[in-house]
C-alpha positions as CSV (number, residue, x, y, z in Angstrom):
1,M,-15.1,-14.7,-9.7
2,K,-18.1,-15.3,-12.1
3,A,-21.5,-14.6,-10.7
4,K,-22.7,-18.1,-11.3
5,S,-19.7,-19.6,-9.5
6,L,-20.2,-17.2,-6.6
7,R,-23.9,-18.1,-6.3
8,K,-22.9,-21.8,-6.3
9,E,-20.3,-21.2,-3.6
10,I,-22.7,-19.2,-1.4
11,F,-25.4,-21.8,-1.9
12,Y,-23.1,-24.6,-0.8
13,Y,-21.9,-22.5,2.1
14,L,-25.4,-21.8,3.3
15,I,-26.5,-25.5,3.0
16,I,-23.4,-26.7,4.8
17,G,-23.9,-23.8,7.3
18,V,-27.4,-24.9,8.1
19,F,-26.2,-28.4,8.7
20,V,-23.3,-27.2,10.8
21,V,-25.6,-24.9,12.8
22,A,-27.9,-28.0,13.4
23,V,-24.8,-29.9,14.6
24,D,-23.8,-27.0,16.8
25,F,-27.4,-26.6,18.2
26,L,-27.8,-30.3,18.9
27,A,-24.4,-30.5,20.5
28,Y,-25.3,-27.4,22.6
29,L,-28.5,-29.1,23.9
30,F,-26.7,-32.4,24.4
31,Y,-23.8,-30.8,26.4
32,H,-26.2,-28.8,28.5
33,R,-29.1,-31.2,29.0
34,S,-27.4,-34.6,29.0
35,L,-24.0,-33.7,30.5
36,S,-25.3,-30.9,32.7
37,I,-22.7,-28.5,31.5
38,D,-23.6,-24.8,32.0
39,L,-24.9,-22.9,29.0
40,S,-21.8,-20.8,28.4
41,N,-19.5,-23.9,28.3
42,S,-22.0,-25.9,26.4
43,K,-21.9,-23.2,23.7
44,R,-18.2,-23.2,23.6
45,L,-18.0,-27.0,23.2
46,S,-20.8,-27.1,20.6
47,Y,-19.1,-24.3,18.6
48,L,-15.9,-26.4,18.5
49,T,-17.9,-29.5,17.5
50,G,-19.4,-27.5,14.6
51,A,-16.0,-26.1,13.6
52,V,-14.5,-29.5,12.9
53,V,-17.5,-30.5,10.7
54,S,-17.3,-27.1,9.0
55,F,-13.7,-27.4,8.1
56,F,-14.0,-30.7,6.2
57,L,-17.3,-29.9,4.5
58,N,-16.4,-26.4,3.4
59,K,-12.8,-27.4,2.3
60,T,-14.1,-30.1,0.0
61,I,-17.5,-28.9,-1.1
62,T,-17.8,-25.1,-0.9
63,F,-14.3,-24.0,-1.7
64,E,-13.2,-27.2,-3.5
65,S,-9.7,-27.1,-2.1
66,S,-7.6,-30.2,-2.7
67,K,-4.5,-28.8,-1.1
68,Q,-2.8,-31.1,1.3
69,N,-0.8,-28.8,3.5
70,L,-0.8,-27.5,7.1
71,R,-1.5,-23.9,6.0
72,E,-5.2,-24.3,5.6
73,P,-5.9,-26.1,8.9
74,F,-3.6,-23.5,10.7
75,L,-5.4,-20.5,9.1
76,F,-8.8,-22.2,9.8
77,I,-7.9,-22.7,13.4
78,M,-6.8,-19.0,13.7
79,L,-10.0,-17.8,12.0
80,Y,-12.1,-20.0,14.2
81,L,-10.3,-18.9,17.3
82,I,-11.2,-15.3,16.5
83,S,-14.7,-16.3,15.6
84,F,-14.9,-18.5,18.7
85,I,-14.0,-15.6,21.0
86,S,-16.5,-13.3,19.3
87,N,-19.2,-16.0,19.5
88,S,-18.5,-16.7,23.1
89,I,-18.4,-13.1,24.2
90,T,-21.6,-12.3,22.2
91,H,-23.4,-15.3,23.8
92,D,-22.3,-14.4,27.3
93,I,-23.5,-10.9,27.0
94,A,-26.7,-11.9,25.2
95,V,-27.8,-14.3,27.9
96,N,-28.1,-11.3,30.2
97,F,-30.6,-9.6,28.0
98,L,-32.3,-12.3,25.9
99,N,-34.2,-15.5,26.8
100,G,-34.5,-18.9,25.2
101,S,-32.3,-19.7,22.2
102,Y,-31.9,-16.0,21.1
103,P,-28.3,-15.8,22.5
104,F,-27.4,-18.9,20.5
105,Y,-28.9,-17.4,17.3
106,L,-27.2,-14.0,17.8
107,S,-23.8,-15.4,18.5
108,T,-24.1,-17.9,15.6
109,A,-25.1,-15.1,13.1
110,L,-22.0,-13.2,14.0
111,S,-19.6,-16.1,13.7
112,V,-21.2,-17.3,10.4
113,S,-20.4,-13.9,8.9
114,I,-16.8,-13.9,10.2
115,N,-16.2,-17.5,9.1
116,Y,-17.5,-17.1,5.5
117,L,-15.4,-14.0,4.8
118,G,-12.3,-15.5,6.5
119,Q,-12.6,-18.8,4.7
120,K,-13.2,-17.2,1.3
121,F,-10.5,-14.6,1.4
122,I,-7.9,-16.1,3.7
123,V,-8.1,-19.9,4.4
124,F,-9.2,-21.3,1.1
125,K,-8.2,-18.3,-1.0
126,K,-7.7,-19.2,-4.7
127,K,-4.7,-17.7,-6.3
């Protein structure tokens, strides 16, 4: 992949990522504060909310995939399941040691790394 193309891809992934993290965080607050769901389950639900948004935006904008098959959504779900488990476990451990939004930030940083690499090299891999 050319350096310019890789920079563009990373730029779009980061911009979309910021948007998805905002969706995730706002959903996290909504589920916890408005619906009175505990923090751990609020994080799980907000993560899933962000995942749906991420799939469509990264498929079309970041990785420019026009494929219409079940392979991409299936691989995306498998990737996000792994990432979800990592995110959830990290968050649950971190709430015992960190205050405020730091467990959210830490678990999100881990899942962003897993998701980018998985989307680039597995889900939306270009042949």
